[in-house]
N, C-alpha and C positions, 0 to 999 in steps of 0.2 A: 127381316130381309126377304124381299120378294123373290121367289124362285119359279122357274118354268120347268115342266116335265116334257120330255121329248120321246119320239118314237123309238129311238135307239136305247131306251132305258135309262138315260141319264137325267138328272135333275140339276139344273144350273142356276146360279144367281143372275138376276137380270143384268147386273153390272159386268157380267162376263161378256167379252167381245163375241165369242162363238154363240152364246145364247142369243144375242141380238141378231147375229147373221142368220141363224136358223129361223128365228121368229119372223124376221123380215122377208126371208125366202118363202116361208109358209104363207105370209100375207100376199105375196105375189100370186101364189096358187089360188087364194081366196078371191083375189080381185079378178083373176081369169075366170073363175066360176060365176061370179057376178056378171062379168062381161058377157059370157056365153048365154046367160039367162036373159039379159037385156038386149043382146045383139046376136041373134041366132045365125049360125054360119060364120062366125068370126073365126079367124085363123091365127095361130100363136107362133111366134118366133121363139125368143129366149126371155126369161124372166128372173133374173138374179137379184140377190140382195146387193146393195151398194153401201158405201161408208155410213150414210144415214138413210135408211129406208130401202126401197126397192123400185124396180120398174118392170114393165112387160112390154115387149115389142108385138104389136097386133096388126093384123090386116082386116079392116072392116069392109073391104070391098069398095063399093060406090058410096058408102055411108060415111059421114063425118061426125066427129065427136069434138065438142067444144068445152071450155072451162065451165060453162053453164050446165053441161050435162054430168060433170063429175059428181055432183051432189047425189044424184040418183044412184050412181054406182057405189058411192060411200054407204048410203042407206041400204042398198042391197047386200053389201058385204057384212054389215052389222046384223042384218036379219038372218043371214046364212050362218053367221058365227053363233047366234043365239039358238040356232037349231040343234046345238050339241053335236055337230058333225065331228067325225074323226079322220085322220089320214090312214088309209089302208094301202099297205105295200104289197105288190105282187111281182113275180118274175115271169117273164115271158121270153120266148126265143126271138131272134132278130126278125125272122120271117113273120112271125105273129105280130110283132110290133109294127113292121111295115104294113102288114094287112089291116091292122086296126086304124092307122092314120091314113092309109089310102082310102079305106071306106068312108072315113070322116072327111076326106077331101082336104087334108091339111098338108100341103106340099112342103112346108117349112120343117115340120117335125119329121117328115119322111127323109128329107135331105140330112137332117141331124143324125137320124138312125143309120142312114147309109154310110156316114162318116165313122160310125163306131165299129169296133172290131166284132168279129162273130162271137156269139156266146149269149148268155143270159142277159136280159135288159130288164131294168126295173121301172115299174110304173108306180105312181101314187095317185090314189083317187080320194077326193073329198067331195061328198055330195055327188052331183051329177057330172062332175068334171074329173077327167083322167089326164094325167100329164107324164111325159117321159122325164124321169128324175131319179137321181141317186139318193136323195134324202140326206139326213133325216128331217123330220118336221116336228112341229108342236104336237104333243099327244092330244091335246084338247083344243079344238079350233075356237071354242068360246073363251080361251085366254086372250084372244084379240078383242079388246074392249073398246079401243078408240082408233078411228081411221081418219086420215086426211090425205086426199089425193092432190098432189101440189103442183103439177105441171104437165103439159102436153108438148111433145116435140116430135120431130121427124127423124127417122134413122133408116139408113139403107141397110137391107138384108146383108149380114155378115160384114158390114162396113164397106160394101162395094158399090160405088155410085152407078154402075151399070146394072144393078139389081133393083128389085122393087123397093119403093120407100114405104116403110111401115110407120104406124103411129106408136110412138113411145109414150107410155103413161107412167109417171112417177108418183109414189106415194110413200107415206110413213105411217106406222102403226105403234100402239103401245098397249101394254097390259092394264093401264089405268088412264081414265080421262084426265086426270090431274097432271099426268106426265105429258100428254099431248098439249095441253093448255100452256104448260111451262115451256115446251119446245117451241110453240107458235109465238109466245111472247119473246123468247129468245131470238127467233128469226126476225121478228118486226124490229127489234133493237139493232140487230146486225144490219138490217137494211138502212137504217138511219145513219150507220157509221160506214156505209159502203163507200169506198174511195171514189167511185164514178159519180155517185150522187153529190158527195161533199166537193169533189173537184169542179162540178158544174156550178153548184150553188155559190162556192167561194171564188169562182172565176180563177182557178189555179191552172187548169189545163183543158184542152179540148181534143176532139179527134176528127179525122177526115178520111173518108173512104179512099180518096186519091192517094193519100200518104200510105195508109195501110191499117188494117185492124190491130188494135193493141199498141199503137205507136202514138204516144201523147205529144201534142204540140203545147209547149209550156207557154202560158199567158204571163204578162208582167209580174202579177202577184206570185204565181207559181215559180217563175224564174228566180225571183228574189229569195223565196223560201228554199228553193233548191240550192242556190249559191251558198246561203247560210249553213245548210246541212253539209254540203260538200266541204266548206271551209272548216267546219267542226271536225269532220272525219279526217281531213288531211292533217290537222293539228295533232289529233289523237294518235293517228298512224306514226307521224314523225317522232312523237314523244316515246313511242314503243319500238323505234328502231326500224320501222318498215321503209323501204325505199320504193318509190313509184316506178312503174313501167307504162308505156303507151303502146297499144296494139291497134292494127287497122280496124276500121269499122266494117269493112267488107272482106270477103275472102273467096278463094277459088272454089269451084264446084266440088272439087276432090275433098276439100275440108268439110263440106256439108254432107257429102256422101259418108264420109268416116264418121261424123258425129251422129248420123242417123236423121238429120233434119230434112235432107233432100228427099228421101223417101216419103216423108209426111207432107212436105210443103213445096216440093219441086214444081208442081203444076201451077202454083200460085205465084 
């Protein structure tokens, strides 16, 4: 059984969800260290673990980063991991934390610190990179053996369209290269089965910006398939004693306010 040691003194099996979360959050810090080495002056927003992997929102100033540049970042991450780095935890006051990131010129970290309650704040340092973080992290950075940066996207700071747009870099890491190879193969197979790809290739449905994102227009082949499926479902529901109801396709604004959809999509 593959296990990972963490800075909080725990040793967890890789299959444990919390082990993966900490591992991938540590990997976000490692990517940040690599970015800081390759892009001096880069500023950092937030860098959490996600369901599969991690991301970090970064401000590169006037510089751009493309998919072609990610290979160099991956190689730098592996080189840093092989350097036997560790994660070192320190506690500082809120004033000292603000002083550190003010001197560094990172307004995003300063804003995050200002949102915190007064008291001790924890930093974690790996190599030359120091970040605002509660932890924990992997005990040994060289447990990160395989790296793949998977995508680049834009993200507004704190999700606010009136704020700066940052560059969001996604990635995934594993403690074994064979695990990464298996993951990438699985992702390729998933792409082949993606409903958007199959729908286009099989002429089942199409989309139009004028109609709206995520709203399919069923083509003849797709409409036939849909009718067959709906007929099958109606038959099964009837056999199980369910009675159909019909509701409107549109509703009042109050309905969407209550459901929470208006706050998210009202401007659209």
